[in-house]
C-alpha positions in Angstrom: 0.0 0.0 0.0 1.3 3.4 -0.9 1.8 5.7 2.1 -0.9 8.4 2.1 -0.4 12.1 1.9 -2.7 15.0 2.5 -2.5 18.6 1.6 -3.1 21.2 4.3 -6.5 22.8 4.2 -6.2 26.3 2.8 -8.8 29.0 2.9 -8.5 31.3 -0.1 -10.2 34.6 0.5 -10.7 35.4 -3.2 -12.9 32.3 -3.7 -16.2 33.3 -2.1 -17.8 30.0 -1.4 -20.9 29.5 0.8 -22.3 26.2 1.7 -26.0 25.8 1.5 -26.4 25.3 5.3 -26.3 29.1 5.8 -23.6 30.1 8.2 -25.2 33.5 8.8 -24.2 35.0 5.3 -26.8 37.3 3.8 -27.9 36.6 0.2 -27.4 39.5 -2.2 -30.4 41.6 -3.1 -32.4 39.8 -5.8 -31.4 41.2 -9.2 -33.8 43.3 -11.1 -36.0 41.4 -13.6 -36.3 44.4 -15.9 -33.8 45.3 -18.6 -35.0 43.6 -21.8 -31.9 43.2 -24.1 -29.6 44.2 -21.3 -29.7 40.8 -19.6 -26.4 38.9 -19.0 -25.5 35.4 -19.9 -23.6 33.2 -17.5 -22.2 29.8 -18.6 -19.7 27.5 -17.0 -18.0 24.1 -16.8 -17.9 21.9 -13.7 -14.7 20.2 -12.6 -15.5 17.1 -10.5 -13.7 17.5 -7.3 -14.3 13.9 -6.1 -13.9 10.8 -8.3 -17.0 9.4 -6.6 -19.3 11.8 -8.4 -18.8 10.5 -11.9 -18.0 7.3 -13.7 -14.8 6.7 -15.6 -16.8 7.3 -18.8 -16.9 11.0 -18.0 -20.7 11.1 -17.5 -22.3 14.2 -16.1 -23.0 14.7 -12.5 -26.6 13.4 -12.6 -29.1 15.8 -11.1 -26.8 18.8 -10.5 -28.8 22.0 -11.1 -27.6 25.7 -11.1 -30.1 28.4 -10.2 -29.9 32.3 -10.1 -31.1 33.2 -6.6 -34.2 35.4 -6.6 -35.3 34.3 -10.1 -36.7 31.3 -11.8 -33.6 31.1 -14.1 -32.1 27.6 -13.8 -30.0 25.1 -15.8 -29.0 21.5 -15.4 -25.4 20.4 -15.9 -25.3 18.5 -19.2 -23.4 15.4 -20.3 -20.3 17.6 -21.1 -20.4 19.0 -17.5 -21.5 22.4 -18.7 -24.4 24.8 -17.9 -25.8 28.0 -19.4 -28.0 30.6 -17.7 -29.6 33.1 -20.2 -31.4 36.4 -19.5 -29.7 37.0 -16.1 -30.6 40.4 -14.7 -27.5 42.6 -14.0 -26.3 43.3 -10.5 -24.8 41.2 -7.7 -25.7 37.6 -8.6 -25.7 34.5 -6.4 -25.7 31.0 -8.1 -26.8 28.0 -6.1 -25.6 24.5 -7.0 -28.0 21.7 -5.7 -28.5 18.0 -6.3 -26.1 15.0 -6.6 -25.3 15.6 -2.9 -24.1 19.2 -3.6 -25.6 22.2 -1.7 -23.5 25.3 -2.1 -23.4 28.7 -3.7 -21.1 31.2 -5.4 -21.5 35.0 -5.6 -20.6 37.1 -8.6 -20.3 40.8 -7.9 -21.5 43.5 -10.3 -22.5 41.6 -13.3 -23.0 44.2 -16.0 -25.9 44.6 -18.6 -25.3 42.5 -21.7 -22.2 40.9 -20.2 -21.1 37.4 -21.0 -19.7 35.6 -18.0 -17.8 32.3 -18.3 -16.9 30.3 -15.2 -14.9 27.2 -14.2 -16.1 25.7 -10.9 -15.0 22.7 -8.9 -17.2 20.4 -6.9 -15.8 18.6 -3.9 -18.2 16.8 -1.6 -21.1 19.2 -0.9 -19.2 22.4 -1.7 -18.5 24.4 -4.9 -15.4 26.7 -5.4 -14.7 29.2 -8.2 -11.6 28.3 -10.1 -11.7 31.0 -12.8 -14.0 33.7 -14.1 -14.0 35.6 -17.5 -16.3 38.5 -18.4 -16.8 39.9 -21.9 -18.6 43.2 -22.6 -18.4 44.3 -26.2 -14.7 43.2 -26.6 -13.6 44.5 -23.1 -12.8 41.4 -21.0 -12.1 40.6 -17.3 -10.4 37.3 -16.3 -9.7 35.9 -12.9 -7.5 32.8 -12.3 -4.0 31.5 -11.4 -0.8 32.4 -13.2 0.2 29.2 -15.1 3.2 30.3 -17.2 5.7 33.2 -17.3 8.8 34.0 -19.4 11.0 32.3 -20.6 8.3 29.6 -21.1 6.1 32.4 -22.6 7.2 35.3 -24.8 8.6 38.4 -23.1 6.0 40.4 -21.1 3.5 37.6 -21.7 1.8 35.2 -19.2 -0.8 32.5 -19.1 -3.8 32.8 -16.7 -6.4 30.0 -16.5 -5.3 28.8 -19.9 -5.5 32.2 -21.6 -2.5 34.0 -23.1 -2.2 37.5 -21.6 -0.1 40.2 -23.3 1.2 43.3 -21.5 3.1 46.4 -22.6 4.3 49.7 -21.2 0.6 50.9 -20.7 -0.4 47.9 -18.5 -0.9 48.9 -14.9 0.0 46.3 -12.2 -1.5 46.6 -8.7 -1.6 44.8 -5.4 -3.8 46.2 -2.7 -3.4 49.7 -4.0 0.4 49.4 -4.3 2.0 49.7 -7.7 3.7 46.5 -8.9 5.5 45.4 -12.1 5.5 42.4 -14.4 8.5 41.1 -12.4 6.3 40.8 -9.3 4.2 38.1 -10.9 4.8 34.5 -9.8 3.6 31.1 -10.9 0.5 30.1 -8.9 -0.6 33.6 -7.9 -4.3 34.4 -8.3 -4.8 37.6 -10.4 -7.6 39.7 -11.9 -7.0 40.9 -15.4 -8.8 43.6 -17.4 -8.2 44.3 -21.1 -9.3 43.9 -24.7 -9.5 40.8 -26.8 -6.8 40.4 -29.3 -7.7 37.3 -31.4 -7.6 34.5 -28.9 -5.4 36.4 -26.5 -6.1 39.2 -24.0 -4.2 42.5 -24.1 -4.1 43.6 -20.5 -4.7 47.2 -19.3 -4.7 46.1 -15.6 -3.4 43.1 -13.7 -4.3 43.1 -10.1 -2.5 40.6 -7.8 -5.2 39.1 -5.5 -3.4 36.3 -3.7 0.3 35.7 -3.3 0.1 32.2 -1.8 1.8 30.4 -4.7 2.0 27.1 -2.8 -1.7 26.6 -2.6 -2.3 23.1 -4.1 -3.9 22.7 -7.6 -6.7 20.2 -8.2 -7.4 19.0 -11.8 -10.1 16.5 -12.6 -11.0 14.8 -15.8 -10.2 12.1 -18.3 -6.6 11.2 -19.2 -5.5 11.9 -22.8 -2.1 11.5 -24.5 -0.4 9.5 -21.8 3.3 9.2 -22.4 6.4 8.0 -20.5 6.8 5.6 -17.6 6.7 5.6 -13.8 10.0 7.5 -13.6 8.9 10.4 -15.8 5.4 10.7 -17.3 2.9 13.2 -18.6 -0.7 13.4 -19.9 -3.4 15.9 -20.6 -6.7 16.6 -19.0 -8.5 18.9 -21.4 -5.9 21.6 -22.3 -3.9 21.2 -19.1 -0.6 19.4 -19.1 0.1 17.1 -16.1 3.6 15.8 -15.3 4.8 13.3 -12.7 7.7 11.1 -11.6 8.8 8.6 -9.0 7.6 10.9 -6.2 4.0 10.8 -7.4 1.7 8.7 -5.3 -1.3 6.8 -6.7 -4.6 5.8 -5.1 -7.4 3.5 -6.3 -9.3 0.4 -5.4 -7.7 -2.2 -7.7 -4.0 -1.1 -7.6 -1.7 1.6 -6.2 0.8 2.2 -9.0 1.5 4.0 -12.3 0.0 1.0 -14.1 -3.5 2.4 -13.2 -3.0 5.2 -15.7 -4.6 4.8 -19.2 -6.1 7.1 -21.8 -9.8 7.5 -21.2 -9.6 6.9 -17.4 -11.0 9.6 -15.1 -8.6 10.9 -12.5 -8.3 13.6 -9.8 -4.8 15.1 -9.7 -3.5 17.1 -6.8 -0.2 18.9 -7.1 1.6 22.2 -7.7 1.4 24.7 -10.5 4.7 24.8 -12.4 5.7 26.9 -15.4 3.3 25.6 -18.1 2.2 22.4 -16.3 0.9 20.9 -13.1 3.3 18.7 -11.2 1.3 15.7 -9.9 2.0 14.8 -6.3 -1.1 12.6 -5.9 -3.3 10.9 -8.5 -6.6 9.3 -7.5 -7.8 6.9 -10.2 -11.5 6.1 -10.4 -11.4 2.5 -11.6 -15.2 2.0 -11.3 -14.9 -0.1 -8.2 -14.3 2.6 -5.6 -16.2 1.9 -2.4 -15.7 5.3 -0.9 -12.8 4.2 1.4 -9.5 5.8 0.6 -6.3 5.2 2.6 -5.3 8.7 1.5 -7.8 10.1 4.0 -5.6 9.2 7.0 -4.6 12.4 8.6 -0.8 12.1 8.8 -0.2 15.4 7.1 1.3 18.4 8.8 1.8 22.1 7.9 3.8 24.5 10.2 5.3 28.0 9.8 8.1 29.4 11.9 11.7 30.7 12.2 14.5 28.3 11.3 16.7 28.4 14.4 19.1 25.4 13.9 20.5 23.3 11.1 22.3 20.0 11.8 23.3 16.9 9.8 24.6 16.3 6.3 22.6 17.1 3.2 20.2 15.7 2.2 19.5 14.2 5.6 19.2 17.5 7.6 17.6 18.0 11.0 16.1 21.5 11.3 14.3 23.3 14.1 11.4 25.4 12.8 9.3 27.3 15.3 10.3 24.7 18.0 9.4 21.7 15.8 12.0 19.2 14.6 11.9 18.9 10.8 13.8 16.2 8.9 14.7 16.5 5.2 15.6 13.9 2.6 16.6 13.7 -1.1 12.9 14.0 -2.0 12.4 17.2 0.0 11.7 20.2 -2.3 12.6 23.8 -1.4 10.9 26.7 -3.0 11.2 30.5 -2.7 8.2 32.3 -4.3 7.6 29.5 -6.7 11.3 29.0 -7.7 12.8 25.6 -6.9 15.9 25.9 -4.7 18.2 23.4 -3.0 18.8 22.6 0.6 21.9 24.8 0.4 19.6 27.8 0.3 18.4 27.2 3.9 19.8 29.7 6.5 19.0 30.2 10.1 16.7 33.2 10.7 14.6 32.4 7.6 10.8 32.1 8.0 9.8 28.8 6.6 6.5 27.1 5.8 6.9 23.3 6.1 4.5 20.7 4.6 5.1 17.0 5.3 4.2 14.0 7.3 3.8 14.1 11.1 5.6 11.4 13.0 4.4 9.8 16.3 7.1 11.8 18.2 5.7 15.1 16.9 8.5 15.7 14.4 7.8 16.3 10.6 9.4 14.5 7.6 9.4 17.4 5.1 8.0 17.0 1.6 8.2 20.7 0.8 9.8 23.7 2.4 8.7 27.2 1.4 11.0 30.1 2.2 8.6 32.8 3.1 11.1 35.5 4.3 14.8 36.0 4.8 16.4 38.0 7.6 18.1 41.4 6.8 21.8 40.9 6.4 21.5 37.2 5.6 22.8 35.5 2.5 20.3 35.2 -0.3 19.9 33.3 -3.6 17.1 33.4 -6.2 16.7 32.2 -9.8 14.3 33.3 -12.4 13.7 35.6 -15.4 14.6 39.2 -14.7 12.2 42.1 -15.6 11.9 45.9 -15.2 15.6 46.5 -15.9 16.6 50.1 -14.9 19.8 52.1 -14.3 23.2 52.3 -15.9 25.8 49.5 -15.6 27.2 48.5 -13.2 24.6 50.0 -10.9 21.3 48.6 -12.2 18.1 47.3 -10.6 15.6 44.6 -11.8 13.1 42.2 -10.4 13.3 38.4 -10.1 10.3 36.5 -8.8 9.0 39.5 -6.9 12.3 40.5 -5.3 14.0 43.8 -6.2 17.7 43.2 -7.1 20.3 46.0 -7.1 23.9 45.8 -8.3 27.0 47.8 -7.7 30.7 48.0 -8.7 31.3 45.1 -6.4 28.8 42.8 -8.2 30.3 40.0 -10.3 28.5 39.3 -13.5 29.0 35.7 -14.6 28.1 34.6 -18.1 26.4 37.6 -19.5 28.0 41.1 -18.7 25.9 43.7 -17.1 25.5 45.5 -20.5 24.0 42.3 -22.0 21.2 41.8 -19.5 17.7 42.4 -20.7 14.1 41.6 -19.6 13.5 37.8 -19.8 17.1 36.8 -19.2 17.2 33.8 -16.8 19.6 34.6 -13.9 20.7 33.2 -10.6 21.4 36.0 -8.1 23.4 35.7 -4.9 23.4 38.6 -2.5 22.6 40.1 0.9 19.0 40.8 2.0 18.6 44.5 2.8 16.3 46.0 5.5 13.9 47.4 2.9 13.4 43.8 1.5 15.6 44.3 -1.6 18.7 42.3 -2.4 22.2 43.8 -3.0 23.7 41.3 -5.5 27.2 40.0 -5.0 26.9 37.8 -8.1 24.6 37.6 -11.1 25.0 34.4 -13.1 23.2 34.0 -16.5 
């Protein structure tokens, strides 16, 4: 039997999800039923968040109905897991999802007259969550979702959000909570709000607002396997348009087997993992083999998630023993270290850092770490980050640029390895070593490209 793993439960403020049992939340004012041709259209696709809700054939969630609260507008979810609500009055809209064991609702703020709204929602148990939202009003569009790709995987100043190519330029405004940001502040896994105009199949952004910086929040993808390639050591497949990759660290769950051999084209799966640049890395694959009885050894609660200051480091890599917020944490060759979505090595760990550790809790209270996220570095401490640079300013050798949300500055003492300072440009992949400053920036001692 494969050892189970669970993800920590994360509450994402930007996904406004309300279960049907109430909880004291007030429903929005019923939308006006007047307006004639100014009515909106809301459509969406449903991602099945539990393999128990649908058969391996990909059949619809039988009996699931979507209703606009305060109206008689309703739609069933069809055999392709889609729904359409026509003639929806503008204003604040609440959609309820009922049937098939589901009883939950989602709010949409300020739906405009004649607006077309496209949603992607996930159903898990009795609850519904909003994965992405796109609005179109006479060519002007709004899109909400997670950043899936950035340069150099995409073209310079271009990103992918919820499967859509977003283009930016010098006129694009970047914002986070009222503070001005730049393209360089964007990270894989961030949730963003994009406003702009359609440009063919792409969206040319006038505004990108960063809504959530928790890039480590797990991704769940549900659907039928297509184009499976590779073996248990390194494999990939598609679910719709999304690329999934895995390796020997991926765990499998199902009733008939617990291995890579369960994967086949046409089989329905639920993937849980991490958003990487252009694909989702699968940590866990639950295969619905048509014989699932509802019991799943993956539901054993041996997972743990802690955050704290790294105070001690002992041992020899990769088998380190750390003390994080008073808890003993052990690492191994399979432990992954990340800083703002960028994969690091165990060499990056320094005492004084604030770490978020995800792993398996042992009987003695210690944690075997699967992932370590570096949330912050102390001022004056050694620092390393890799990524594509952006927002290059200044005159060599004293220039500044951003890498994965960190502001990097150079000086006459900075060593440029590979590409000289004069050869740097936006999109260049660099590894920066330096010293963290009190204002959060990094004074680079070395820039390697």
